C-alpha positions, 0 to 999 in steps of 0.5 A: 538498493531498491525496495517497495513500501506499502502503506495502509490504514485500519480505519477510513479517514472519517473514523480516524480519531487519535494520532495512532489512527492517523499513523499508517501501517507499513510493510516493506519488500524488495519483490514487486510481485509480492507487494502486489499480492500483499496489496490485493490481500489488504484490499480483501481484508478491508484496509483503507488508503493503500499506497505503494511506493518504490524507494532507491537508496533511501529516497522515494522515486515513484508512487505506483498507481495501484488502481491500474492493477486493481482494475485488472484484478476486477476483470479476472 
């Protein structure tokens, strides 16, 4: 079974004070395109340090470079 994990923070690194601030929010989905839509939404809402990882059988198999997609969004 394969799925994607999106990690993100509400505050920039320099403003994170307690352990809750340093704990990422996580979203999961099996649809890559839905994950990209969610990443774009999180960026528009001002979240920080957004990451997208692919998992298979419970293990991370790839950290996806969302910068490739962000550059594409900026050109649209």
